[in-house]
N, C-alpha and C positions, 0 to 999 in steps of 0.2 A: 778220193778215188772216183773217177767218173767212168762212164760206160766205155770209153775208148781204151780202158785198161783190160777189158774182158776179151776173151777169144772171139773170133768171128763166128764160130759155131754157137757160142753162148748168146751173142747178140742176135743171131738169126732165130734162135729159139725164142728169145724174149720178143722179137718182132712178130713172130707167129702168134704168140700168146696175146699180144696187144691187138693184133688184127682180129683175132677171134673175139676178144672182149669188146672191141669196137662194134663188131657185127651183132653181138648179143645185146649191147646197149641200144643199138638201132632197132632191133626187134622189140625190145621192151618199150621204146618210145612209141612205136607203131601200135603195139598192143594196148597201151594206156590211151592213146589218142582215139581209138575206135570205140572205147567204152561210152555208154550213154552219158555219163557226166565225167569227162576226163579231168584228172587232177592236174591243173596247169602248173602248179608249183613243182610237182613231181616231174612233169615233162621238162620244165626248165632246168631242174637239177640234172636230169639225165642228158639233156642236150649239152650242158656245160661239161659233164663228164666225158661225153662223146668227143667234144672239141679238144679236151685235154689229152685224151687218148690219141687223137689224130695228130696233135702237136708232137707227142712222144714218138709216134710212128715215123713221122717225117724226120725227126731228129736222129733216130736210129738209122733210117735209110740214108741220111746224109753221112753218117759215120761209115756205113757199109759200102757206100758208093761215092768215094771222094771225087770232087770235081777235077776232071782231067785237065781242064784249061788253066787251073790255078797254079 
């Protein structure tokens, strides 16, 4: 069962959660980066998580807004 089996309302709610989590991870990256000795491994992990969240956001946006030209 993939995300296209869920209602539009459920997908929009999940999309909002992912966007918030993406913003939270971005804030975490910024907070760690300004510390006197930033943990570069942590920043790397957070950046990978942020990228994965962005990929998921784009995937859900594609489900919610199908290409009209297709």
